[in-house]
C-alpha positions as CSV (number, residue, x, y, z in Angstrom):
1,M,167.3,236.6,1.3
2,K,165.4,235.0,-1.7
3,K,164.2,232.2,0.5
4,L,162.8,234.6,3.1
5,W,161.1,236.6,0.3
6,R,159.6,233.4,-1.1
7,A,158.5,232.2,2.3
8,C,156.7,235.5,2.8
9,L,155.1,235.3,-0.6
10,V,153.9,231.8,0.1
11,M,152.5,232.8,3.5
12,A,150.7,235.8,1.9
13,A,149.2,233.5,-0.7
14,V,148.0,231.0,2.0
15,A,146.5,233.8,4.0
16,A,144.6,235.2,1.0
17,V,143.2,231.7,0.2
18,G,142.2,231.3,3.8
19,V,140.3,234.6,3.8
20,A,138.6,233.7,0.6
21,L,137.5,230.3,1.9
22,L,136.1,231.9,5.1
23,S,133.9,234.3,3.1
24,L,132.7,231.5,0.6
25,P,129.7,230.5,2.8
26,E,128.6,234.2,2.7
27,I,128.9,234.3,-1.0
28,L,127.0,231.1,-1.5
29,A,124.3,231.8,1.2
30,G,121.9,233.1,-1.4
31,R,122.4,230.3,-3.8
32,G,121.6,226.6,-3.8
33,C,118.6,224.4,-3.2
34,D,118.0,225.4,0.4
35,A,118.1,229.1,-0.3
36,A,115.9,228.7,-3.5
37,V,113.3,226.6,-1.7
38,G,113.4,228.9,1.3
39,R,112.5,231.8,-0.9
40,A,109.8,229.9,-2.7
41,D,108.3,228.8,0.6
42,S,108.8,232.2,2.4
43,E,106.3,234.0,4.4
44,Q,105.7,236.3,1.5
45,A,105.0,233.4,-0.9
46,R,102.8,231.6,1.6
47,Q,100.5,234.6,1.4
48,L,99.4,233.2,-1.9
49,L,100.4,229.5,-1.6
50,T,98.2,228.9,1.4
51,A,95.3,231.2,0.6
52,H,92.2,230.2,-1.4
53,P,88.8,231.5,-2.1
54,D,85.7,230.4,-0.2
55,G,84.3,227.3,-1.7
56,V,87.8,225.9,-2.3
57,A,89.0,223.2,0.2
58,D,92.4,223.3,1.8
59,G,95.0,222.0,-0.6
60,S,97.9,219.5,-0.6
61,S,101.3,221.2,-0.4
62,S,104.9,220.1,-1.4
63,K,108.3,221.7,-2.0
64,A,111.4,220.4,-3.8
65,C,114.5,221.5,-5.7
66,N,115.1,220.9,-9.3
67,V,118.9,221.1,-9.8
68,D,118.6,220.3,-13.6
69,G,116.0,223.0,-14.1
70,G,117.9,225.5,-11.8
71,F,115.1,226.4,-9.4
72,G,113.6,225.6,-6.1
73,H,109.8,225.5,-5.7
74,A,106.9,225.2,-3.3
75,E,103.4,224.5,-4.5
76,T,99.9,223.8,-3.3
77,E,97.2,221.9,-5.3
78,Y,93.6,222.7,-4.8
79,R,90.3,221.1,-5.9
80,Y,87.6,223.6,-6.8
81,D,83.9,223.8,-7.6
82,V,83.7,227.6,-8.0
83,P,84.0,229.5,-11.3
84,E,87.6,230.0,-12.5
85,T,86.9,233.8,-12.8
86,E,86.3,233.8,-9.0
87,I,89.7,232.2,-8.4
88,V,91.5,234.6,-10.7
89,A,89.8,237.6,-8.9
90,F,90.7,236.2,-5.5
91,Y,94.4,235.8,-6.3
92,R,94.7,239.1,-8.1
93,Q,93.2,241.0,-5.1
94,R,95.2,239.0,-2.6
95,A,98.5,239.4,-4.6
96,A,98.0,243.2,-5.0
97,A,97.4,243.6,-1.2
98,A,100.5,241.5,-0.4
99,G,102.9,243.4,-2.7
100,W,103.0,241.0,-5.7
101,T,103.0,242.3,-9.2
102,A,101.1,240.7,-12.0
103,D,103.5,239.1,-14.6
104,D,101.8,238.6,-17.9
105,E,104.8,238.0,-20.1
106,G,104.3,234.9,-22.2
107,A,100.6,234.5,-21.2
108,V,98.5,233.1,-24.0
109,G,94.8,233.2,-23.6
110,H,92.5,234.3,-20.8
111,P,93.7,233.7,-17.2
112,E,90.6,231.7,-16.2
113,S,91.4,229.4,-19.1
114,V,95.1,228.7,-18.7
115,G,96.5,230.5,-15.6
116,F,98.3,233.6,-14.5
117,C,101.4,234.7,-12.6
118,F,102.8,237.2,-10.1
119,S,106.4,238.2,-9.1
120,R,108.1,239.9,-6.2
121,T,111.6,240.2,-4.7
122,V,112.1,238.0,-1.7
123,S,115.5,238.0,0.1
124,E,117.0,240.2,-2.7
125,Q,115.9,237.7,-5.5
126,Q,112.9,237.4,-7.7
127,V,110.3,234.8,-6.9
128,L,107.6,233.9,-9.5
129,I,104.2,232.5,-8.5
130,R,102.2,230.7,-11.1
131,V,98.6,229.8,-10.8
132,S,97.7,227.0,-13.4
133,F,94.4,225.3,-14.0
134,R,94.1,221.6,-14.6
135,K,90.6,221.7,-16.2
136,P,89.9,217.8,-16.6
137,E,90.9,217.2,-13.0
138,H,89.1,220.3,-11.8
139,T,92.1,221.4,-9.8
140,Y,94.6,224.3,-9.8
141,I,98.2,224.7,-8.6
142,V,99.7,227.7,-7.0
143,K,103.5,227.3,-7.5
144,A,106.2,229.6,-6.3
145,E,109.6,229.3,-8.0
146,S,113.0,230.8,-7.2
147,S,116.2,230.4,-9.2
148,L,119.3,228.6,-7.8
149,K,121.4,231.4,-9.2
150,D,121.1,235.2,-9.3
151,D,119.0,235.2,-12.5
152,D,115.3,235.5,-12.9
153,P,113.2,232.4,-11.9
154,G,111.5,232.4,-15.3
155,R,108.6,234.0,-16.9
156,C,104.9,233.4,-16.9
157,W,104.4,230.7,-19.4
158,V,101.1,229.1,-18.9
159,S,99.1,227.1,-21.5
């Protein structure tokens, strides 16, 4: 009788482990590099990543995963000859129309001097878009970031 009881207990444990393993892909679906880069390069993020004001040429895009940093990102770099204030106004208007919220936490200085950010929930997780100016090169980068985990992608630190 004890052997039968142990056999039932072992079979129940094996079944429980099997059910847990079957649901593991669902649990991990929102995590990892593919998911984070997918959110950073989502249709919602591309509304800002691929948009630029008149007078700014099409940019150069890339996407990658930074496992050590804990985020996936997509970015586009643009060369510009228009005033920075025009770029700031363009993205603020475009972001508001697309449902992105300005994220000024950590900002030091004027947006046209250093940069600015927006955030929004994409696939039930926060995505941060940072617009940073590279003054000597006369370029700016629009970068979307999403965490590999369930936490925030970071805050708007531009300098």
